[in-house]
C-alpha positions as CSV (number, residue, x, y, z in Angstrom):
1,M,73.3,111.8,98.0
2,T,75.6,110.7,95.0
3,H,74.7,110.2,91.5
4,L,75.6,111.0,87.9
5,H,77.0,114.7,89.4
6,D,80.1,112.9,91.5
7,R,82.7,113.5,89.3
8,T,83.6,109.4,88.7
9,A,80.4,109.1,86.8
10,R,80.7,111.6,85.1
11,L,83.7,110.2,83.8
12,L,82.4,107.3,82.9
13,L,80.0,108.7,80.8
14,K,82.7,110.9,79.1
15,L,84.6,107.6,78.2
16,G,81.4,105.9,76.7
17,L,80.8,103.5,79.6
18,G,77.4,104.7,80.2
19,L,74.8,105.8,78.0
20,V,73.3,108.8,78.1
21,L,69.6,109.5,79.0
22,G,68.2,109.7,76.1
23,L,69.4,106.5,74.9
24,A,68.6,105.3,78.6
25,T,64.6,105.4,78.4
26,P,64.6,102.6,76.1
27,L,66.4,100.4,78.3
28,L,63.1,100.2,81.0
29,T,60.5,99.3,77.9
30,H,61.4,95.7,77.7
31,A,58.2,93.6,78.7
32,Q,57.7,92.8,82.2
33,P,56.8,89.4,83.4
34,S,53.2,89.1,84.2
35,A,52.2,89.5,87.8
36,E,51.2,85.4,87.0
37,A,54.4,84.9,85.0
38,L,56.2,86.2,88.3
39,R,54.5,84.7,91.0
40,A,54.8,80.9,88.4
41,T,58.1,81.4,88.7
42,A,59.0,81.9,92.1
43,G,56.5,79.3,92.8
44,R,58.9,76.5,91.4
45,A,60.6,76.5,94.2
46,P,59.0,75.7,98.0
47,D,59.1,78.3,100.6
48,L,61.9,78.6,103.2
49,V,61.0,76.9,107.2
50,F,62.8,80.3,108.7
51,P,64.0,79.7,112.5
52,T,61.8,81.2,115.1
53,T,64.2,81.6,117.5
54,V,67.1,84.1,118.0
55,S,70.6,82.8,117.6
56,A,73.6,84.4,119.1
57,L,76.3,86.1,117.4
58,E,79.0,84.7,119.2
59,D,81.1,82.1,117.6
60,A,78.6,81.9,115.2
61,K,78.6,80.5,111.3
62,A,77.7,81.4,108.0
63,A,73.7,79.9,108.9
64,M,70.2,81.6,108.3
65,A,69.9,83.0,111.6
66,I,68.2,86.0,113.2
67,Y,70.6,88.2,115.6
68,K,69.4,91.2,117.4
69,P,70.9,93.8,119.8
70,E,70.5,93.4,123.3
71,G,67.0,95.0,125.0
72,T,63.7,93.6,124.4
73,G,63.1,96.6,121.3
74,P,61.5,97.1,118.9
75,F,64.0,97.3,116.8
76,P,64.0,98.4,113.2
77,A,65.5,95.4,111.3
78,L,67.2,94.3,108.2
79,V,67.1,91.1,106.2
80,L,70.5,90.1,104.6
81,H,70.6,88.7,101.3
82,H,73.5,86.5,100.5
83,Q,75.4,86.7,96.7
84,C,75.5,84.2,94.3
85,S,77.3,81.5,96.1
86,G,75.0,82.0,99.2
87,L,76.3,81.4,102.3
88,H,78.8,78.9,102.1
89,N,80.2,77.3,99.5
90,G,81.8,73.4,100.5
91,L,84.1,74.1,103.3
92,R,84.3,78.4,102.8
93,Q,81.8,79.9,105.3
94,N,80.8,83.1,103.4
95,E,81.9,85.7,106.3
96,S,81.1,88.8,104.8
97,M,77.5,88.4,105.2
98,L,78.3,86.8,109.0
99,E,80.2,90.4,109.2
100,W,77.5,92.9,108.0
101,A,75.1,90.9,110.4
102,R,77.4,91.6,113.1
103,I,78.0,95.1,111.9
104,A,73.8,95.3,111.7
105,V,72.9,94.3,115.2
106,R,75.6,97.5,116.4
107,H,73.6,99.8,114.9
108,G,70.9,98.5,117.0
109,Y,68.9,96.3,113.7
110,V,67.6,93.4,114.1
111,A,69.5,91.0,111.2
112,F,67.9,87.7,109.6
113,L,70.7,86.5,107.6
114,I,68.5,84.6,105.1
115,D,69.9,81.6,103.0
116,T,68.3,81.1,99.5
117,L,70.2,78.4,98.1
118,G,71.2,75.9,101.0
119,P,68.5,74.8,102.5
120,R,66.9,73.8,98.9
121,G,70.1,72.0,97.9
122,V,72.4,74.1,95.8
123,D,75.4,75.3,95.9
124,T,75.7,78.7,93.4
125,V,73.5,80.6,90.9
126,C,76.4,82.5,89.7
127,M,76.0,80.6,86.3
128,G,72.8,81.2,86.2
129,P,69.2,79.9,88.1
130,K,69.5,76.3,89.7
131,G,67.3,74.2,91.1
132,N,64.6,76.7,90.1
133,I,66.0,79.6,92.3
134,T,65.0,82.7,90.3
135,F,65.6,86.5,90.9
136,M,61.6,86.0,91.3
137,R,62.3,83.1,94.1
138,G,64.6,85.3,95.5
139,V,62.1,87.7,96.2
140,R,59.8,86.1,97.2
141,D,61.6,84.8,100.3
142,A,63.0,88.6,100.6
143,L,59.7,89.6,101.6
144,Q,58.1,86.2,102.9
145,A,61.1,86.8,105.9
146,A,60.1,90.4,106.0
147,A,56.7,89.1,107.2
148,H,58.0,86.6,109.4
149,L,60.2,89.1,111.3
150,Q,56.5,91.0,112.2
151,K,56.1,87.8,114.4
152,F,58.7,89.2,116.3
153,D,57.2,91.5,119.6
154,F,61.2,92.9,119.9
155,V,61.1,94.3,115.9
156,D,59.4,97.7,115.1
157,K,56.8,96.1,111.6
158,T,56.9,99.6,110.2
159,R,60.6,99.8,110.2
160,I,62.2,96.7,107.8
161,A,64.5,97.0,105.0
162,H,66.4,94.9,102.8
163,A,70.6,94.7,102.2
164,G,71.6,93.1,99.3
165,Y,74.3,91.6,98.2
166,S,75.8,91.2,94.2
167,W,73.0,88.0,93.5
168,G,70.8,89.6,96.5
169,A,71.5,93.1,95.5
170,M,69.3,92.0,92.5
171,V,66.9,90.5,94.2
172,G,67.0,94.1,96.2
173,V,66.4,95.9,92.8
174,A,63.5,94.1,91.9
175,L,61.7,94.0,95.1
176,S,62.3,98.1,95.1
177,G,59.7,97.9,92.4
178,N,56.0,98.4,92.4
179,Q,54.9,94.9,90.7
180,W,57.6,93.1,91.6
181,A,57.0,93.7,95.0
182,T,52.8,93.3,94.0
183,A,52.7,89.9,93.0
184,L,55.6,88.1,94.6
185,G,54.6,89.5,98.2
186,E,51.3,89.1,100.2
187,G,50.6,92.8,101.1
188,T,54.1,93.2,102.6
189,R,56.6,95.8,101.4
190,F,60.1,96.8,102.4
191,K,60.7,100.2,104.1
192,A,63.5,100.8,101.8
193,A,66.2,99.0,100.1
194,V,70.6,98.8,100.0
195,S,71.9,97.1,97.0
196,L,75.9,96.6,96.9
197,Y,77.0,95.7,92.8
198,P,74.1,94.6,91.8
199,G,74.3,93.3,87.7
200,C,71.9,96.0,86.0
201,F,71.4,94.6,82.8
202,T,68.8,92.9,80.5
203,L,68.4,89.3,82.0
204,K,67.8,86.8,78.5
205,P,66.2,84.1,80.1
206,P,66.7,80.8,77.6
207,S,62.4,81.1,76.9
208,G,60.3,84.3,77.1
209,M,61.2,87.6,76.5
210,P,64.0,89.9,77.7
211,Y,63.5,92.1,81.2
212,E,65.0,94.2,83.7
213,L,65.8,94.3,87.1
214,V,65.7,97.9,87.3
215,N,62.4,99.3,86.4
216,P,60.2,102.7,86.1
217,D,57.6,102.1,88.7
218,I,60.7,102.1,91.8
219,D,57.9,103.3,94.5
220,K,60.8,102.7,98.2
221,P,64.2,104.5,98.8
222,L,66.7,102.6,97.2
223,L,70.8,103.0,97.5
224,V,73.0,101.5,95.2
225,M,76.5,101.0,95.4
226,M,79.3,100.2,92.7
227,G,82.8,99.7,92.5
228,A,84.5,101.3,89.4
229,D,86.3,98.3,88.5
230,D,83.8,95.9,88.4
231,T,83.8,94.1,85.9
232,E,81.4,91.6,87.0
233,T,78.6,94.1,87.0
234,P,79.3,96.9,85.7
235,P,78.5,99.7,86.8
236,S,77.9,101.4,83.0
237,D,74.9,98.7,83.0
238,C,73.1,100.3,85.9
239,I,74.5,103.9,85.9
240,P,71.8,105.1,82.8
241,K,68.9,102.9,84.2
242,L,68.8,104.3,87.8
243,E,69.2,107.7,86.2
244,A,66.0,106.6,84.0
245,A,64.5,105.4,87.0
246,K,65.4,108.7,89.4
247,N,63.8,111.3,86.0
248,N,60.8,108.9,86.1
249,G,60.3,110.0,90.2
250,A,62.2,107.2,91.6
251,P,63.0,107.5,94.7
252,V,67.0,106.2,94.3
253,E,70.2,107.2,94.9
254,W,74.1,105.7,93.9
255,H,77.6,106.1,95.0
256,L,80.2,105.0,93.2
257,Y,83.5,103.9,94.8
258,A,86.8,104.2,92.1
259,G,88.9,101.9,91.7
260,T,86.9,98.8,92.9
261,T,85.8,96.2,91.7
262,H,83.2,93.7,92.4
263,C,83.0,92.0,96.4
264,W,84.9,94.3,97.8
265,D,83.5,93.5,101.0
266,C,84.6,90.0,101.1
267,R,87.7,89.6,103.1
268,H,87.8,85.9,102.5
269,L,87.6,85.7,98.8
270,N,90.3,88.8,98.2
271,N,92.5,88.3,95.2
272,F,89.8,85.8,94.1
273,R,90.0,85.7,90.2
274,K,86.6,83.7,88.0
275,T,85.0,83.6,84.7
276,D,81.6,84.7,84.8
277,V,78.1,83.9,83.4
278,R,78.5,86.3,80.3
279,G,82.4,85.4,79.8
280,N,84.0,88.2,81.5
281,S,87.3,88.0,83.4
282,V,86.5,88.9,86.6
283,V,89.0,89.2,89.7
284,Y,87.9,90.6,93.7
285,R,89.9,92.8,95.7
286,Y,88.6,93.1,99.5
287,D,89.1,97.3,100.3
288,E,88.6,98.3,103.9
289,A,88.4,101.3,103.7
290,N,85.5,100.9,100.9
291,T,84.0,98.5,103.2
292,R,84.0,100.9,106.2
293,D,82.5,103.6,104.6
294,A,79.7,101.5,103.0
295,E,79.0,100.9,106.0
296,R,78.4,105.0,107.2
297,R,76.1,105.3,104.2
298,M,74.2,102.3,104.1
299,F,73.4,103.2,107.9
300,E,73.0,106.9,107.3
301,F,70.8,105.9,104.3
302,L,68.6,103.7,106.2
303,D,68.4,105.0,109.9
304,R,67.3,109.1,107.5
305,A,64.1,107.2,105.3
306,L,63.0,104.4,108.6
307,Q,62.6,107.3,110.5
308,V,64.7,105.6,112.7
309,K,66.1,108.8,116.0
310,A,70.0,108.3,116.4
311,P,70.8,107.2,119.9
312,S,70.5,110.3,123.0
């Protein structure tokens, strides 16, 4: 486990890119939406219709699907939640999310690749909510996906986790907190969550109070992995808030990859450039070594958090 004692994280603080702990705690005190407001916002978009059969990974396309290892199980399960452009945008398939499904199955997990955008006719939420797709809706989608997985005999109902990427990672951070999960679920919680390159900045809707996704009520194991050169979701927004939550007793851990950008696992977006919703100039660089290391850290963390026994 690595956190603020990580040499790279200490360097960020030394350079003034993060906030000292004494200034981090107030960042967690923004008024949160009430349970009623969370449910009302999530309910503005219709529920997803989830697949009822298992799909084959061979020649698979990036689409909402359930994949499983060979055998009858029961297996631990992982809900995989995409970045802000969904599973496919025009002719571009999200190969990184499909690859994570393959990886999960190789590690002995059922992989449920969900699609918050496509079935609702939304192409992207990279520039903000669209078609009533908000983080509240994303959290509800994820929790409903977990409840759906519990219907299958090949799924271990006590060992279901969430893995999110960018936008999906922000969903994962939010659902790790008791308030959001209690308001937006129906009694189902994830056992643990992994979030790759989430945004931890304060969200400021056009109307209503600013709110946070990283909150001190995180009560499920959460692993966050970030890139030090990420200008879209800078780790300097995350580290102080994660540290404050950890000091509040939250079961949070994190790792910072030096010299690494946003979406480092996105081979299909290597050298992609854009200006993001906050006006930052962004470039993505695929990093094979860090992607493999993130895989290792993810499944070591999940096996530990879910108490999955290593194969004999």
